[in-house]
C-alpha positions in Angstrom: 110.5 116.6 66.7 107.1 115.9 65.2 104.5 113.8 66.9 104.6 111.2 64.0 108.4 110.9 64.5 108.0 110.4 68.2 105.3 107.8 67.7 107.5 105.9 65.2 110.4 105.9 67.7 108.0 104.7 70.4 106.5 101.9 68.3 109.8 100.7 67.0 111.3 100.2 70.4 112.1 96.5 71.2 109.9 96.5 74.3 106.8 97.6 72.5 107.3 95.0 69.8 108.0 92.3 72.5 104.8 93.3 74.3 102.8 93.1 71.1 104.1 89.6 70.4 103.4 88.6 74.0 99.8 89.8 73.7 99.2 87.9 70.5 100.8 84.7 71.9 98.8 85.2 75.2 95.5 85.5 73.3 96.3 82.3 71.4 97.3 80.6 74.6 94.0 81.7 76.2 92.1 80.0 73.4 94.1 76.8 73.8 93.5 76.8 77.6 89.8 77.4 77.0 89.5 74.5 74.6 91.6 72.3 77.0 89.2 73.1 79.9 85.9 72.9 78.1 86.6 69.9 75.8 89.2 67.8 77.8 89.2 68.5 81.5 85.6 69.3 82.3 83.8 66.3 80.6 85.7 63.7 82.6 85.3 65.8 85.8 81.6 66.1 85.2 81.4 62.4 84.6 83.1 61.7 87.9 80.8 64.0 89.7 77.6 62.6 88.2 77.4 63.3 84.5 77.2 67.0 84.9 78.0 69.5 82.2 79.5 72.4 84.3 78.6 75.0 81.7 74.9 74.2 82.2 75.0 74.5 86.0 72.9 77.5 87.1 70.7 78.8 89.9 67.3 80.0 88.6 66.2 83.1 90.5 63.1 83.7 88.4 61.8 81.2 85.8 60.8 82.2 82.3 57.2 83.3 82.0 54.8 85.1 79.7 54.4 88.8 80.2 51.0 90.6 80.1 51.5 91.4 76.4 52.1 87.7 75.6 55.9 88.1 75.1 58.2 85.7 76.9 60.2 87.1 79.7 63.5 85.1 79.9 64.5 83.4 83.1 66.9 85.1 85.5 69.7 82.7 86.3 73.2 82.8 87.9 75.4 80.6 85.7 77.9 79.4 88.3 79.0 76.5 86.0 80.6 79.0 83.6 82.3 80.5 86.6 83.8 77.2 87.6 85.1 76.7 84.0 86.6 80.1 84.0 88.2 79.5 87.4 89.8 76.3 86.2 91.1 78.1 83.1 92.6 80.8 85.4 94.4 78.2 87.5 95.8 76.6 84.4 97.0 79.9 82.9 98.5 81.0 86.3 100.3 77.7 86.6 101.7 78.0 83.1 102.9 81.5 83.8 104.4 80.3 87.1 106.4 77.6 85.2 107.6 80.2 82.6 108.7 82.6 85.3 110.4 79.8 87.2 112.3 78.8 84.1 113.4 82.4 83.4 114.5 82.8 87.1 116.5 79.6 86.8 118.3 80.9 83.7 119.0 84.3 85.2 120.4 82.6 88.4 122.8 80.6 86.2 123.9 83.7 84.5 124.4 85.5 87.8 126.3 82.6 89.3 129.0 83.0 86.7 132.0 84.9 88.2 132.3 88.4 86.8 135.6 89.3 85.1 137.8 91.4 87.4 138.0 95.1 86.6 140.9 96.3 84.4 142.5 98.1 87.3 142.4 95.0 89.4 144.1 93.0 86.7 146.8 95.7 86.3 147.4 95.8 90.1 147.7 92.0 90.2 150.3 92.1 87.4 152.3 94.8 89.2 152.1 92.8 92.4 153.3 89.6 90.6 156.2 91.4 88.9 157.3 92.9 92.3 157.3 89.5 93.9 159.8 88.3 91.2 
């Protein structure tokens, strides 16, 4: 079997296609969560804390200055505000995934709770037992 044929079989499996769909939807969901955090959640939170734009929060380790050749040396900063935004995005995504997994588990429990049909041998033995009782 050629490599191209093997690759075609691999790529056309249902799991690979499901994974690709999941990755695309996940990327789109990530953009939605980013917009939600940056544009909807953080502005009111910043207003409550004192009119702070979290993305602008940073510790300056070294201020910007001019070098000996006259070129500007940029400031060295730690942007912890962006980290806070990313942390909130992570919490939202993790919670959404938790809700999806919880819903899937609830559905699978309902399917597991349904009584399984007895095996064919059991049904035949029950019929024989019932006919012998008569």
